[in-house]
C-alpha positions as CSV (number, residue, x, y, z in Angstrom):
1,M,30.4,-29.1,37.0
2,T,31.5,-25.8,37.9
3,D,32.9,-23.7,34.5
4,T,35.9,-22.0,35.3
5,T,36.9,-20.8,32.1
6,S,38.0,-16.9,32.6
7,P,36.3,-14.5,30.8
8,T,39.7,-14.0,29.1
9,Q,39.8,-17.4,27.8
10,L,36.5,-16.5,25.6
11,P,36.6,-17.2,21.9
12,T,37.1,-13.3,21.0
13,D,36.8,-13.7,17.5
14,A,34.5,-16.7,17.3
15,I,31.7,-14.8,19.4
16,L,32.2,-11.7,16.8
17,A,32.6,-13.7,14.0
18,A,29.0,-15.5,15.3
19,A,27.7,-12.1,16.1
20,Q,28.7,-10.8,12.2
21,I,26.9,-13.6,10.4
22,S,23.7,-13.5,12.3
23,V,23.3,-9.8,11.4
24,Q,24.8,-10.0,7.8
25,R,21.9,-13.1,7.4
26,E,18.5,-10.8,8.5
27,A,20.6,-7.8,6.4
28,D,20.0,-10.2,3.1
29,A,16.6,-10.9,4.1
30,L,15.8,-7.6,4.6
31,T,17.6,-6.9,1.1
32,S,15.4,-9.9,-0.4
33,L,12.1,-8.3,0.4
34,A,12.7,-5.1,-2.1
35,A,12.1,-7.9,-4.9
36,Q,9.4,-9.0,-3.3
37,L,6.9,-6.6,-3.2
38,D,4.5,-6.7,-6.4
39,A,1.0,-5.9,-7.7
40,S,-0.4,-7.4,-4.2
41,F,1.6,-5.1,-2.4
42,V,-0.3,-2.2,-4.8
43,Q,-3.3,-3.7,-3.8
44,V,-3.0,-3.3,-0.3
45,V,-1.7,0.0,-0.1
46,L,-5.0,0.9,-2.4
47,D,-7.5,-0.9,-0.1
48,V,-5.9,0.9,2.9
49,L,-6.9,3.9,1.7
50,A,-10.1,3.0,0.8
51,V,-10.6,2.1,5.0
52,T,-13.7,4.4,5.9
53,G,-13.3,2.7,9.7
54,K,-9.5,2.4,11.6
55,V,-7.1,-0.5,10.5
56,I,-6.2,-2.8,12.8
57,T,-3.0,-5.2,13.8
58,T,-2.8,-8.6,15.6
59,G,-1.1,-11.0,16.0
60,S,0.2,-13.5,18.8
61,G,4.0,-13.9,20.1
62,T,6.7,-12.1,17.8
63,S,4.3,-11.5,15.0
64,G,1.9,-9.6,18.1
65,A,4.7,-7.6,18.7
66,V,5.2,-6.8,14.8
67,A,1.5,-5.9,14.5
68,Y,2.1,-3.8,17.9
69,R,4.5,-2.1,16.1
70,L,2.5,-1.7,12.9
71,A,-0.2,-0.3,14.5
72,H,1.6,3.1,16.1
73,L,3.6,3.9,12.8
74,L,1.0,3.3,11.2
75,S,-1.0,6.0,13.5
76,V,2.2,8.0,13.4
77,S,1.9,8.4,9.4
78,G,-1.5,9.2,9.0
79,T,-3.4,6.7,8.9
80,P,-5.5,5.6,12.1
81,A,-4.7,2.2,13.7
82,F,-4.7,0.2,17.0
83,Y,-3.4,-3.0,18.3
84,L,-5.5,-5.7,19.2
85,P,-4.4,-8.0,21.0
86,C,-5.2,-11.6,20.2
87,L,-6.7,-13.0,23.2
88,D,-8.4,-9.9,24.1
89,A,-10.1,-10.2,21.2
90,L,-11.4,-13.4,21.6
91,H,-12.7,-12.3,25.0
92,G,-15.2,-9.8,24.4
93,S,-12.7,-6.9,22.5
94,L,-13.5,-8.7,19.3
95,G,-17.1,-6.2,19.8
96,A,-14.7,-3.2,18.9
97,V,-14.5,-4.2,15.3
98,T,-16.4,-2.9,12.9
99,A,-17.6,-3.8,9.4
100,D,-16.0,-0.6,8.4
101,D,-12.6,-1.6,9.8
102,Y,-9.7,-3.7,8.0
103,V,-7.7,-5.9,10.1
104,I,-4.0,-6.8,8.9
105,A,-3.1,-10.2,10.9
106,F,0.3,-11.7,11.3
107,S,1.3,-15.4,11.6
108,K,4.7,-16.4,9.8
109,G,3.6,-20.3,10.3
110,G,-0.4,-19.9,10.0
111,R,-1.1,-22.2,12.8
112,S,-1.5,-20.4,15.8
113,E,-5.1,-21.9,16.4
114,E,-6.1,-18.7,18.7
115,L,-5.5,-16.0,15.9
116,N,-6.8,-19.0,13.3
117,Q,-10.0,-18.9,15.5
118,L,-9.9,-15.4,15.2
119,V,-9.3,-14.4,12.0
120,R,-12.5,-17.1,11.3
121,R,-14.8,-15.0,13.5
122,L,-14.2,-12.0,12.1
123,G,-14.9,-13.4,8.5
124,E,-18.2,-14.5,9.9
125,R,-18.8,-10.8,11.0
126,G,-18.1,-9.4,7.3
127,I,-14.8,-8.0,8.4
128,T,-11.9,-8.2,5.9
129,V,-8.8,-9.1,7.5
130,L,-5.5,-10.0,5.5
131,A,-3.3,-12.4,6.7
132,V,0.6,-11.3,6.4
133,T,2.5,-14.9,6.5
134,E,5.3,-16.8,5.3
135,T,2.9,-20.0,4.8
136,P,0.0,-18.6,2.0
137,D,-1.5,-22.3,2.2
138,S,-1.8,-22.3,6.2
139,P,-5.5,-22.6,7.7
140,F,-4.5,-18.7,8.7
141,A,-4.8,-18.0,5.3
142,A,-7.8,-19.9,4.5
143,A,-9.5,-17.7,6.8
144,A,-8.5,-14.3,5.6
145,A,-10.0,-12.3,2.8
146,H,-6.7,-11.6,1.7
147,V,-3.3,-12.7,1.8
148,A,0.3,-10.8,1.5
149,S,2.7,-13.7,1.3
150,I,6.5,-12.9,2.4
151,S,9.4,-14.7,2.7
152,T,12.3,-14.9,5.0
153,Q,15.3,-15.5,2.5
154,P,17.7,-16.9,3.5
155,S,15.7,-19.0,6.1
156,T,18.8,-18.9,8.4
157,A,17.9,-15.3,9.3
158,D,15.8,-17.3,12.0
159,P,18.3,-19.7,14.1
160,G,17.6,-23.1,13.6
161,E,14.6,-21.9,11.2
162,L,12.8,-21.8,14.1
163,I,13.2,-18.3,16.5
164,A,11.4,-16.0,14.7
165,M,14.3,-13.2,14.6
166,G,15.3,-12.6,11.0
167,S,11.7,-13.1,9.8
168,T,10.2,-10.4,12.3
169,L,12.6,-8.0,11.1
170,V,11.2,-9.0,7.4
171,A,7.6,-8.4,8.5
172,G,8.1,-5.5,10.8
173,A,10.2,-3.9,6.9
174,W,7.0,-5.2,5.3
175,G,4.5,-3.1,7.3
176,D,7.0,-0.3,7.5
177,A,7.1,0.1,3.5
178,L,3.2,0.1,4.0
179,A,3.1,2.6,6.3
180,S,5.4,5.1,4.7
181,T,3.7,4.4,1.2
182,L,0.7,5.5,2.7
183,M,2.3,8.6,4.4
184,R,3.3,10.2,0.8
185,L,0.0,9.2,-0.8
186,R,-1.6,10.9,2.0
187,D,0.8,13.8,1.9
188,H,0.5,13.6,5.4
189,S,3.3,16.5,6.2
190,W,5.9,16.1,9.3
191,S,4.2,18.8,11.2
192,E,1.3,17.3,11.6
193,V,3.6,14.0,12.6
194,V,5.0,16.2,15.3
195,N,2.0,17.7,16.2
196,I,0.4,14.4,17.0
197,H,3.9,13.6,18.7
198,P,4.6,16.1,20.8
199,G,6.7,13.8,23.7
200,G,10.6,13.3,23.0
201,T,12.5,14.5,20.6
202,V,10.1,14.4,18.2
203,G,7.6,16.7,19.5
204,Q,10.9,19.3,20.3
205,Q,11.7,19.7,16.2
206,T,11.1,23.3,14.6
207,T,12.2,22.8,11.4
208,F,11.1,19.7,9.0
209,P,12.7,17.7,6.2
210,D,11.6,17.6,2.7
211,E,7.9,16.2,2.6
212,L,7.9,12.2,1.5
213,T,6.9,12.6,-2.0
214,L,5.4,10.2,-4.7
215,E,6.5,11.7,-8.0
216,N,6.7,9.8,-11.3
217,G,7.5,6.3,-9.6
218,V,10.6,8.0,-8.0
219,T,10.1,8.8,-4.1
220,R,11.9,10.3,-1.0
């Protein structure tokens, strides 16, 4: 049957309410992440600072999108990194990863077999893998050397608790916290950011904001 409803007859208030509820749930989930960062997050920062090779990120599906974004942001902010697609790794690109590297792998549920296989293979090769997941008792977490457990609260920030919307933002914010904290600790300057980012508006900057600092527990 053809829907003959005119756009002017659609429930405008209900549409806006649905959109606002979605945004608010995601905002609440992001806010809840701050309280989840603890000594284990500090250890991740210290581990990455000690890496003599590169940071390599990976994941499948929307977790792969989070991993790709993090690799870019780490590189921009002073921590050399690149994204390795999970399936590419399983088809030979695994050879690009060395024992001097540090892998950050993302999986909300921890049951993507292709990613779990990759993490197991990396471990067998003596490569350190950090699993960032909401399921610390999953096969994914068990295969990794270290686990960063995060949680999307409320869980309804993912529609039906199935579609990774809010949880993707939470994982991305966890990565943002890592990248920005490392930038502070490395004293990576804005002039260096512009130097390695010559394209677009960033590359056209001639004046810079105050440098990011980490002093007496207070950052800016």
